[in-house]
C-alpha positions in Angstrom: -16.4 -73.7 -5.6 -15.4 -70.3 -4.5 -13.5 -67.8 -6.8 -10.1 -69.2 -7.8 -7.0 -67.3 -7.0 -5.8 -64.7 -9.8 -2.3 -65.5 -9.1 -0.5 -67.7 -6.9 3.1 -67.3 -5.4 5.8 -70.0 -4.2 8.1 -68.4 -1.8 10.5 -70.0 0.7 14.3 -70.1 1.3 17.0 -71.1 -1.2 17.3 -74.9 -1.6 13.5 -75.5 -0.2 12.2 -77.2 -3.4 10.2 -74.1 -5.2 11.4 -74.7 -8.5 10.2 -78.6 -8.6 6.9 -77.5 -6.6 6.1 -74.7 -9.2 6.2 -77.2 -11.9 4.1 -79.9 -10.6 1.6 -77.4 -9.3 1.5 -75.8 -13.0 0.7 -79.0 -14.4 -2.1 -80.0 -11.7 -3.8 -76.5 -12.5 -3.0 -75.4 -16.0 -0.5 -72.8 -15.0 2.4 -71.1 -16.2 5.7 -70.2 -14.4 7.2 -66.6 -13.7 10.7 -66.1 -12.3 10.6 -64.4 -8.9 14.4 -64.8 -8.4 16.2 -61.4 -8.9 19.4 -63.0 -10.5 17.7 -65.6 -12.6 16.7 -62.6 -15.3 20.6 -62.8 -16.2 21.9 -64.8 -19.1 25.0 -66.9 -18.2 24.3 -67.0 -14.7 22.9 -70.5 -14.6 24.6 -73.0 -12.2 25.0 -70.1 -9.4 21.4 -69.4 -9.3 20.0 -72.9 -9.8 18.7 -71.6 -12.8 15.8 -74.5 -13.8 16.9 -76.4 -16.8 14.8 -77.2 -19.9 14.3 -80.7 -18.7 13.1 -79.7 -15.3 10.4 -77.3 -16.7 9.1 -80.3 -18.2 6.9 -78.8 -21.0 5.5 -76.2 -18.7 5.9 -72.4 -20.3 8.3 -70.4 -18.2 8.8 -66.4 -18.3 11.5 -63.8 -17.2 14.5 -66.2 -17.3 17.5 -65.1 -19.2 16.3 -61.6 -20.1 19.3 -59.7 -19.3 22.6 -59.5 -20.3 25.3 -60.2 -17.4 26.7 -56.2 -17.9 22.8 -54.7 -17.4 21.2 -53.6 -14.4 17.7 -54.6 -13.4 15.4 -53.2 -11.0 12.5 -54.2 -8.9 10.5 -51.5 -10.7 11.3 -53.4 -14.1 10.4 -56.4 -12.7 7.2 -55.2 -11.3 6.5 -54.0 -14.9 7.4 -57.3 -16.6 5.5 -59.5 -14.3 2.4 -57.6 -14.4 2.5 -57.9 -18.2 3.0 -61.6 -17.9 0.3 -62.1 -15.4 -2.2 -60.2 -17.9 -0.8 -62.3 -20.6 -1.0 -65.6 -19.1 -4.7 -64.8 -17.6 -5.8 -63.9 -21.2 -4.9 -67.6 -22.2 -6.7 -69.0 -19.8 -4.2 -70.2 -17.6 -3.0 -69.4 -14.1 0.3 -67.6 -13.4 2.5 -68.9 -10.8 5.5 -66.7 -9.6 8.3 -68.9 -8.1 11.2 -67.4 -6.6 12.9 -66.4 -3.3 13.3 -62.7 -3.7 10.5 -61.3 -1.4 10.5 -57.6 -2.4 10.1 -58.5 -5.9 7.1 -61.0 -5.2 5.5 -58.3 -2.9 6.1 -55.5 -5.6 4.0 -57.4 -7.9 1.0 -58.4 -5.6 0.6 -55.3 -3.9 0.2 -51.6 -5.0 4.2 -50.7 -4.8 5.0 -47.5 -6.7 8.6 -46.6 -7.4 10.1 -43.2 -8.1 11.8 -44.4 -11.7 9.5 -42.3 -13.5 10.4 -39.1 -11.4 13.5 -38.6 -13.6 15.2 -35.6 -15.6 18.3 -36.2 -17.2 19.3 -32.5 -17.5 18.9 -32.3 -13.8 20.5 -35.4 -12.7 23.6 -34.3 -14.8 23.3 -30.5 -13.4 23.5 -32.3 -10.0 26.3 -34.6 -11.0 28.5 -31.6 -12.2 27.8 -29.7 -8.9 28.9 -32.7 -6.9 32.0 -32.8 -9.1 32.8 -29.0 -8.7 31.7 -28.4 -5.0 31.9 -31.9 -3.0 29.4 -34.5 -1.6 28.9 -32.3 1.6 27.5 -29.3 0.0 24.7 -31.8 -1.6 24.3 -34.0 1.6 23.8 -30.5 3.5 21.2 -29.4 1.2 19.4 -32.7 1.2 19.5 -32.7 5.0 17.9 -29.0 5.1 15.3 -30.6 2.8 14.6 -34.2 3.9 16.1 -34.8 7.2 14.6 -38.3 7.3 15.6 -39.6 4.1 19.0 -38.1 4.9 19.6 -40.2 7.5 19.1 -43.4 5.3 21.9 -42.3 3.0 25.6 -42.2 3.4 27.3 -38.9 2.5 29.8 -40.9 0.1 26.6 -42.7 -1.6 26.8 -40.3 -4.6 24.2 -42.1 -6.6 21.5 -42.1 -4.0 22.7 -38.6 -2.9 22.1 -37.3 -6.3 18.8 -39.3 -7.0 17.2 -38.2 -4.0 17.7 -34.4 -4.6 16.8 -35.3 -8.3 13.4 -36.5 -7.1 12.9 -33.6 -5.1 13.6 -30.9 -7.4 11.4 -33.0 -10.4 8.6 -33.5 -8.2 8.5 -31.4 -5.2 8.3 -34.3 -3.0 10.6 -36.7 -1.3 11.5 -40.3 -1.8 9.8 -41.0 1.3 6.6 -39.1 0.2 6.2 -41.1 -3.0 6.3 -44.3 -1.0 4.6 -43.5 1.8 1.3 -45.7 2.3 1.8 -47.8 -0.5 2.6 -51.6 -0.6 -0.4 -52.8 1.3 -3.0 -52.9 -0.6 -3.4 -56.3 -2.8 -4.1 -55.8 -6.8 -4.8 -59.6 -7.3 -6.8 -62.0 -5.4 -3.7 -64.0 -4.9 -2.4 -66.8 -2.8 1.0 -67.2 -1.6 2.3 -70.6 -0.6 5.6 -70.9 1.2 7.9 -73.6 2.1 9.6 -74.2 5.4 12.0 -76.7 6.8 14.1 -77.3 9.8 16.9 -74.9 10.0 19.4 -77.6 10.7 18.2 -79.6 7.8 18.0 -76.5 5.4 21.5 -75.4 6.2 22.9 -79.1 5.2 20.9 -78.7 1.9 22.6 -75.5 1.3 26.1 -76.7 2.0 25.3 -79.8 -0.2 24.0 -77.7 -2.9 27.0 -75.5 -2.9 29.1 -78.6 -3.2 27.1 -79.8 -6.3 27.2 -76.3 -7.9 31.0 -76.6 -7.7 31.0 -80.3 -9.1 28.6 -78.7 -11.9 31.2 -76.0 -13.1 30.5 -73.1 -11.0 34.1 -71.9 -11.0 34.2 -72.2 -14.9 30.9 -70.0 -15.1 32.3 -67.6 -12.5 35.7 -67.3 -14.4 34.1 -67.0 -17.9 32.1 -63.8 -16.5 35.6 -62.6 -15.1 37.2 -63.0 -18.2 34.3 -61.2 -20.2 34.8 -58.2 -17.9 31.9 -58.7 -15.7 33.3 -57.5 -12.7 31.8 -55.3 -9.8 28.4 -55.6 -11.6 24.8 -56.0 -10.4 24.8 -59.5 -11.8 27.9 -61.1 -9.9 26.9 -59.6 -6.8 25.0 -62.8 -6.5 26.1 -65.0 -3.9 28.7 -67.6 -5.8 30.0 -65.4 -8.3 31.2 -62.5 -5.7 33.0 -65.0 -3.7 34.7 -66.7 -6.6 35.7 -63.8 -7.9 37.4 -62.9 -4.8 39.5 -66.1 -5.4 39.9 -65.3 -8.9 41.4 -61.8 -7.8 43.6 -63.6 -5.2 41.8 -62.4 -2.0 40.6 -65.7 -1.1 41.7 -69.3 -1.3 39.2 -71.4 -3.4 38.7 -73.3 -0.3 37.9 -70.1 1.8 35.7 -69.0 -1.1 33.3 -72.2 -1.1 32.9 -72.1 2.7 32.2 -68.2 2.5 29.4 -69.1 -0.1 28.0 -71.7 2.1 27.9 -69.0 5.1 26.7 -66.2 2.9 23.7 -68.6 1.4 22.7 -69.8 5.0 22.5 -66.1 6.2 20.7 -65.2 2.8 18.1 -68.2 3.6 17.7 -66.5 7.3 16.9 -63.2 5.9 14.4 -64.6 3.4 12.4 -66.3 5.9 12.4 -63.0 8.0 11.0 -61.1 5.1 8.5 -63.8 4.1 6.9 -64.0 7.9 7.0 -60.1 8.4 6.2 -59.0 5.0 3.5 -61.7 3.5 0.3 -63.6 4.4 1.9 -67.1 3.4 0.4 -70.5 3.5 3.3 -72.4 5.0 4.1 -76.1 4.2 6.7 -78.1 5.8 9.1 -78.8 2.8 9.8 -82.4 4.1 6.3 -83.3 3.0 7.3 -83.9 -0.4 6.3 -82.2 -3.6 3.1 -84.3 -4.5 1.7 -84.0 -0.7 2.2 -80.0 -0.9 0.4 -79.8 -4.5 -2.6 -82.0 -2.8 -2.5 -79.4 0.0 -2.5 -76.4 -2.2 -5.4 -77.9 -4.2 -7.4 -78.4 -0.8 -6.6 -74.8 -0.3 -7.8 -73.5 -3.6 -11.0 -75.6 -3.1 -12.1 -73.2 -0.3 -10.2 -69.9 -1.6 -11.9 -66.7 -0.7 -9.4 -63.9 -0.8 -11.5 -61.5 1.0 -12.2 -63.6 4.1 -8.3 -64.6 4.3 -7.2 -60.8 4.7 -9.8 -60.0 7.2 
């Protein structure tokens, strides 16, 4: 047998069966599951994010779920750091880390040499720039960014004050633009990894998505969204998740409930399409037809692992 994968990732569109597959694969190979979904890190967002239940975990250890309060922010850089910690911890205990989720950038950031600019921070510089923004207006700062980093300025709207200040802060602190920091990164793998993907016929997937939204509503998604609203969790990162943002529009009186539910379905279908585009364009995935069923897919993954040779796979 060749060298086994150091890390396995299971990706695919929402409602494709990643959760069940991750648990069964973990049972088969002695693995532990790490959350690969940007929104399942939040407490109190359970139904709308289709978060795995204790019963569904079936005794398999799961990591990086419910680690953030709903009023906290969470970045891909934080995710990268946390998951790499869990990978090391799981491997040191002789287990195989299995990242399962649909947020492609998050998974990619862990497996490849993504570097972020969060460390290029200086609170004093930021506060001075924010004061200058208040005193002189965004146009002055934006013109400065255009003169220093025209390519970066094209990606930032002048009214996006946070990104404008951040771009200037990075330049002032490091002497390099954000683009300079991110150039030529994100391509070299850091682990001998295997990425498994679930795919299915689009019409079948869309039917599953629509049915899943109806089930979420039956399970109490409205009450979950209302509780967050009542707690003052509004217009925050957590409740930009599909489901909560549409129901909050209904709570606010901007949409009828029926309209909010239909918008949830539409937005989820569009999100699934974007997920598949990302996975196909950015990641080297071994695809399985989801209709094969969990048991058959696990069997197929085990066969791939028998002949696993990462270096040959990426040539």
